[in-house]
C-alpha positions in Angstrom: 52.6 33.8 -31.9 52.1 37.6 -32.2 50.4 39.2 -29.2 47.0 40.2 -30.6 46.8 36.8 -31.9 47.7 35.6 -28.2 44.9 37.9 -26.8 42.2 36.4 -29.2 43.4 32.7 -28.7 43.2 33.8 -24.8 39.8 35.1 -25.3 38.5 32.5 -26.9 39.8 30.0 -24.2 38.5 31.6 -21.5 34.8 32.1 -23.4 34.6 28.2 -23.7 35.7 27.7 -20.0 33.3 30.5 -19.3 30.2 29.1 -21.2 31.2 25.1 -19.9 30.4 26.4 -16.3 26.9 26.5 -17.3 26.5 23.4 -18.7 25.3 22.8 -22.2 22.1 24.5 -22.7 18.6 23.7 -21.8 18.6 20.5 -23.3 21.3 19.3 -21.7 22.0 18.0 -18.2 24.8 18.8 -16.2 25.6 15.8 -16.8 26.1 16.9 -20.4 23.7 14.2 -21.5 20.6 14.8 -23.6 16.9 15.4 -23.1 14.2 13.0 -24.4 11.9 14.9 -27.0 8.2 14.2 -26.7 5.5 15.0 -28.9 1.6 13.9 -27.9 -1.5 13.3 -30.3 -4.9 13.2 -28.9 -8.0 13.9 -30.3 -9.2 17.9 -29.6 -12.8 17.0 -28.9 -13.8 13.5 -27.6 -17.2 11.7 -26.4 -17.8 11.3 -22.8 -16.4 7.7 -21.8 -15.4 7.0 -25.2 -12.0 5.2 -25.7 -9.4 7.0 -28.1 -5.9 6.7 -28.6 -3.2 8.6 -26.9 0.1 8.4 -29.3 3.4 9.3 -27.1 6.2 9.7 -29.3 9.4 9.7 -27.6 12.8 10.1 -29.3 16.6 10.5 -27.7 19.0 12.8 -29.5 21.8 12.3 -27.4 24.5 12.2 -26.4 23.6 9.4 -24.0 21.7 6.3 -24.7 18.4 6.0 -21.8 18.9 2.8 -20.1 15.0 3.2 -18.5 12.4 5.1 -20.2 9.7 6.4 -17.9 6.5 7.7 -19.2 4.8 9.6 -16.2 0.8 11.7 -16.6 0.1 14.6 -14.0 -2.4 16.9 -12.8 -2.3 20.0 -14.6 -3.1 23.7 -14.0 -5.9 25.5 -16.0 -5.0 26.7 -19.4 -4.3 29.8 -20.3 -7.2 32.6 -19.9 -8.9 29.7 -17.6 -9.9 29.7 -14.1 -11.0 26.1 -13.6 -8.5 23.3 -13.5 -9.4 20.7 -15.8 -10.6 17.4 -15.4 -7.9 14.6 -15.5 -7.6 13.1 -18.5 -5.5 10.1 -16.8 -7.1 9.8 -13.2 -4.8 8.6 -10.1 -5.9 4.8 -8.9 -4.8 1.7 -7.2 -3.2 -1.7 -7.1 -1.0 -0.4 -10.2 -4.4 0.0 -12.1 -6.6 3.9 -13.6 -9.4 3.0 -14.6 -8.6 5.6 -17.7 -6.2 3.4 -18.8 -7.8 0.2 -20.7 -4.4 -0.6 -23.1 -0.9 0.2 -23.6 1.4 -1.1 -26.3 4.3 -2.0 -26.0 3.4 -3.2 -22.5 5.3 -1.5 -20.0 7.9 -3.3 -17.7 6.7 -1.8 -14.6 3.8 0.5 -13.5 3.4 2.7 -10.2 0.9 1.3 -7.7 -1.1 4.6 -8.6 -1.4 3.6 -12.3 -0.2 6.7 -13.6 3.7 5.7 -14.4 5.0 3.6 -16.6 8.5 2.1 -16.9 9.6 0.9 -20.2 12.4 -0.6 -22.0 15.6 2.4 -22.9 16.0 3.9 -25.5 19.5 4.3 -27.2 21.2 7.8 -28.4 19.7 9.0 -32.0 16.2 6.4 -31.6 12.8 7.5 -31.0 10.0 5.0 -29.9 6.1 5.3 -30.0 3.6 4.4 -27.4 0.1 3.9 -27.6 -2.3 4.7 -24.5 -5.8 3.7 -25.2 -7.7 5.9 -22.7 -11.0 6.3 -21.7 -12.0 9.7 -21.5 -14.4 11.2 -18.6 -17.7 10.8 -18.2 -18.1 14.8 -16.7 -18.3 17.6 -20.3 -15.5 20.1 -20.2 -12.0 20.3 -20.6 -9.8 17.3 -19.6 -6.1 17.3 -19.1 -3.0 16.3 -18.2 0.9 16.3 -18.6 2.9 13.5 -20.0 6.1 13.5 -19.3 9.1 11.5 -19.9 12.6 10.9 -18.6 15.5 8.5 -17.8 14.9 6.4 -15.1 18.2 6.8 -14.3 18.9 10.0 -14.4 15.7 12.1 -13.4 16.9 15.6 -14.6 17.0 14.1 -18.3 13.0 14.8 -18.6 10.8 16.6 -21.2 7.3 16.6 -20.9 4.1 18.4 -22.6 0.2 19.0 -22.1 -2.0 16.9 -23.5 -6.0 18.4 -23.6 -9.3 17.5 -24.9 -13.0 18.9 -24.5 -15.1 16.3 -23.5 -18.2 16.2 -25.0 -21.6 14.7 -24.2 
């Protein structure tokens, strides 16, 4: 091999090794497994106290199966340009139930004590699944929102999330 080719090959190997030091990018964990992708669909406007469907679609692009899929609801801050905190769409509960969750399809394998974290069967690499949450809207008018987070129950840094927001009207 000539000296210029050898130098080019050496530089290419060094670049690959250097890139490997920083993981596989924002969609891969340090272990090299892929993070799920998530979309959530909920009406932009709902009536106070009404029950509406929140469709959560999760895809596992891989690499790697997700052995246990977790969907969790958490509080969020104000929207851009707003100063007030939104009312939680899915509120913390007790005894494994949130008064905001009326029904879930498919049924989770387990639910957290506060009723906002749900464990489901795993999701093989390359597959997607839909989860329907029947959500009872708050009675107070105004903005209601949560973050919906999806993660691998065995490797928590395999996570993704989206903000779900609606306006509650009387």
